Backbone as a chain_set.jsonl record, in Angstrom:
{"seq": "MLGSHIVPLGVFAMVVLIVAIASMKKMREKELEAHQQLRQQEMEHERKMKELEIEKTKLELEKARATKNG", "coords": {"N": [[49.292, 5.082, 154.014], [50.118, 8.093, 154.005], [48.182, 9.153, 152.881], [46.192, 9.264, 155.462], [47.365, 11.585, 156.83], [46.878, 13.552, 154.929], [44.594, 14.716, 155.254], [44.638, 15.23, 158.57], [46.377, 18.114, 158.367], [45.423, 19.439, 156.042], [43.115, 20.025, 157.555], [44.278, 21.536, 159.794], [45.078, 23.585, 158.592], [43.341, 25.113, 156.948], [42.275, 25.513, 159.674], [43.82, 27.494, 160.524], [44.237, 29.585, 158.393], [41.726, 29.994, 158.621], [41.508, 31.493, 161.247], [43.805, 33.226, 160.811], [42.586, 35.294, 159.04], [40.472, 36.171, 160.052], [41.398, 37.778, 162.309], [43.119, 39.381, 160.454], [40.953, 40.996, 160.1], [39.751, 42.113, 161.924], [41.948, 43.841, 162.777], [41.828, 45.276, 160.278], [39.025, 47.073, 161.15], [40.128, 47.697, 163.333], [41.704, 49.422, 162.835], [40.152, 51.26, 160.716], [38.72, 52.466, 163.021], [40.022, 54.069, 164.009], [40.916, 55.878, 161.941], [38.325, 56.903, 162.028], [37.888, 58.102, 164.508], [40.366, 59.97, 164.867], [39.772, 61.679, 162.539], [37.12, 62.831, 163.572], [38.394, 63.554, 165.531], [40.563, 65.999, 163.928], [38.176, 67.346, 163.046], [36.967, 68.38, 165.492], [38.952, 70.0, 166.232], [39.241, 72.142, 164.351], [36.454, 73.376, 164.916], [37.015, 74.748, 167.045], [38.735, 76.346, 166.475], [37.608, 78.006, 164.171], [35.491, 79.006, 166.165], [37.468, 80.205, 167.905], [38.695, 82.165, 165.896], [36.082, 84.053, 165.167], [35.719, 85.411, 167.665], [37.895, 86.392, 168.002], [37.513, 88.082, 165.986], [35.408, 89.166, 167.397], [36.554, 91.425, 169.279], [38.378, 93.049, 168.261], [36.881, 94.047, 166.678], [34.866, 95.183, 168.281], [37.071, 96.508, 169.893], [38.159, 98.327, 167.551], [36.135, 99.905, 167.772], [35.227, 101.332, 170.211], [38.422, 102.765, 170.091], [37.581, 104.896, 167.906], [35.05, 106.06, 169.031], [35.473, 106.9, 171.269]], "CA": [[49.641, 6.222, 155.476], [49.985, 8.648, 153.629], [46.202, 9.651, 152.681], [45.472, 9.503, 156.574], [47.916, 12.58, 157.79], [46.873, 15.188, 154.782], [43.368, 15.194, 155.516], [44.496, 16.784, 159.4], [46.976, 18.796, 157.324], [44.562, 20.498, 155.467], [41.942, 20.595, 158.079], [44.635, 22.349, 159.942], [45.537, 24.599, 156.898], [42.268, 25.836, 156.768], [41.768, 26.973, 161.275], [45.095, 28.919, 160.649], [43.567, 30.44, 157.327], [40.376, 31.121, 159.051], [41.836, 32.579, 162.092], [44.475, 34.512, 160.231], [41.246, 36.125, 158.128], [39.607, 36.818, 161.121], [42.398, 38.435, 162.923], [42.974, 40.39, 159.3], [39.536, 41.816, 159.862], [39.65, 42.802, 163.0], [42.711, 44.85, 162.829], [41.673, 46.183, 159.837], [38.219, 47.368, 161.892], [39.989, 48.706, 164.517], [42.01, 50.666, 161.426], [39.527, 52.168, 160.285], [37.699, 53.158, 163.449], [41.512, 54.369, 164.794], [41.088, 57.052, 161.5], [37.375, 58.002, 162.164], [37.783, 58.823, 165.847], [41.049, 60.715, 164.305], [39.248, 61.932, 161.774], [36.319, 63.635, 164.575], [39.145, 65.028, 166.245], [40.526, 67.41, 163.312], [36.964, 68.469, 163.012], [36.34, 69.095, 166.221], [39.834, 71.0, 165.707], [38.204, 72.55, 163.376], [35.262, 73.761, 164.971], [36.925, 75.286, 168.124], [39.739, 77.244, 165.322], [36.619, 78.556, 163.971], [34.866, 80.108, 166.821], [38.58, 81.383, 168.313], [38.767, 83.349, 165.248], [35.173, 84.386, 165.706], [36.106, 85.92, 168.966], [39.44, 87.368, 167.674], [36.982, 89.151, 165.055], [34.428, 90.742, 167.453], [37.237, 91.697, 170.031], [39.078, 93.404, 167.238], [35.634, 95.227, 166.194], [34.949, 96.214, 169.795], [38.641, 97.526, 170.662], [37.53, 99.382, 167.074], [34.721, 100.658, 168.399], [35.655, 101.909, 171.522], [38.729, 103.551, 169.741], [36.742, 105.418, 167.475], [34.366, 106.316, 170.165], [37.171, 107.239, 172.616]], "C": [[49.743, 7.206, 154.833], [48.855, 9.787, 153.54], [45.75, 10.257, 154.661], [46.484, 10.842, 157.408], [47.536, 13.754, 156.435], [45.752, 15.832, 154.849], [43.571, 16.408, 157.501], [45.069, 17.413, 158.929], [45.828, 19.72, 157.252], [43.856, 21.253, 156.771], [43.183, 21.56, 159.399], [45.115, 23.983, 159.282], [44.725, 25.641, 157.281], [41.696, 26.464, 158.084], [42.904, 27.669, 161.393], [44.556, 29.7, 159.645], [42.212, 31.125, 157.829], [40.759, 31.495, 160.12], [42.745, 33.854, 161.359], [43.211, 35.576, 159.604], [40.49, 36.49, 159.754], [40.473, 37.764, 161.98], [42.519, 39.923, 161.922], [41.902, 41.452, 159.455], [39.566, 42.94, 160.918], [40.353, 43.581, 163.389], [42.606, 45.588, 161.913], [40.458, 47.359, 160.447], [39.024, 48.267, 162.533], [41.351, 50.046, 163.238], [41.408, 51.866, 161.302], [38.582, 52.999, 161.373], [38.866, 54.455, 164.424], [41.376, 56.069, 163.423], [39.693, 57.433, 160.968], [37.712, 58.459, 163.347], [39.663, 60.239, 165.458], [40.757, 62.225, 163.122], [38.598, 63.333, 162.689], [37.04, 64.497, 164.905], [39.468, 66.175, 165.503], [39.466, 67.705, 163.292], [36.577, 69.078, 164.621], [37.428, 70.383, 166.316], [40.273, 72.38, 165.394], [37.59, 73.741, 163.392], [35.625, 74.918, 165.663], [38.207, 76.529, 166.915], [38.693, 78.472, 164.893], [36.51, 79.677, 164.438], [36.391, 80.486, 167.49], [38.458, 82.56, 167.28], [37.529, 84.088, 165.275], [35.295, 85.409, 166.597], [37.502, 86.731, 168.774], [38.306, 89.038, 166.883], [36.461, 89.855, 166.347], [34.947, 91.113, 168.601], [37.818, 93.13, 169.7], [37.686, 94.75, 167.13], [35.634, 95.654, 167.078], [35.797, 98.053, 169.763], [38.049, 98.933, 169.321], [36.761, 100.397, 167.095], [35.302, 101.597, 169.542], [37.124, 103.029, 171.073], [38.187, 104.874, 169.108], [35.714, 106.536, 168.372], [34.664, 107.025, 171.079], [37.777, 108.372, 172.207]], "O": [[48.776, 7.732, 155.384], [48.771, 10.919, 154.016], [45.197, 11.306, 154.989], [46.271, 11.006, 158.609], [47.839, 14.911, 156.727], [45.599, 17.037, 154.647], [43.105, 17.516, 157.768], [44.15, 18.109, 158.497], [45.398, 20.51, 158.092], [43.895, 22.45, 157.056], [42.529, 22.455, 159.935], [45.364, 25.112, 159.704], [45.059, 26.72, 157.77], [40.962, 27.452, 158.085], [43.036, 28.457, 162.33], [44.322, 30.822, 160.094], [41.748, 32.244, 157.609], [40.003, 32.459, 160.241], [42.468, 35.054, 161.352], [43.22, 36.749, 159.978], [40.047, 37.616, 159.978], [39.811, 38.742, 162.329], [42.223, 41.069, 162.26], [41.988, 42.591, 158.998], [39.455, 44.163, 160.829], [39.94, 44.284, 164.312], [43.09, 46.703, 162.104], [40.783, 48.537, 160.297], [38.82, 49.477, 162.434], [41.488, 51.268, 163.189], [41.765, 53.013, 161.572], [37.848, 53.919, 161.013], [38.547, 55.359, 165.197], [41.672, 57.184, 163.851], [39.547, 58.046, 159.911], [37.918, 59.666, 163.219], [39.706, 61.324, 166.036], [41.33, 63.307, 162.998], [39.105, 64.454, 162.694], [36.878, 65.715, 164.826], [39.044, 67.269, 165.875], [39.484, 68.881, 163.654], [35.96, 70.129, 164.794], [37.03, 71.541, 166.443], [41.062, 73.237, 165.792], [37.721, 74.727, 162.666], [35.082, 75.991, 165.401], [37.969, 77.733, 167.021], [38.886, 79.65, 165.195], [36.87, 80.783, 164.035], [36.293, 81.709, 167.579], [38.185, 83.707, 167.632], [37.884, 85.249, 165.479], [34.879, 86.485, 166.168], [37.932, 87.614, 169.516], [38.313, 90.252, 167.086], [36.879, 90.992, 166.567], [34.041, 91.284, 169.417], [37.813, 94.102, 170.455], [37.681, 95.941, 167.441], [36.331, 96.663, 167.183], [35.63, 99.271, 169.704], [37.664, 100.052, 169.659], [36.771, 101.495, 166.539], [35.83, 102.679, 169.284], [37.074, 104.131, 171.62], [38.33, 105.915, 169.75], [35.786, 107.755, 168.22], [33.892, 107.805, 171.638], [38.77, 108.79, 172.802]]}, "num_chains": 1, "name": "protein.A"}
């Protein structure tokens, strides 16, 4: 009688383990995706900041030329 209960418990434990592993894998994929998205946003921000810095430098240069010529 004890042996007949071990098999269903083993099958149940395997199903729980498979579901847990699948859930962990999915959670890990979402975590990696979030990190990738964050990195992409950081890179975009850096690009915009560099563009602003270049624009600022151009304006300062134009201002200096105008002052020199004026």
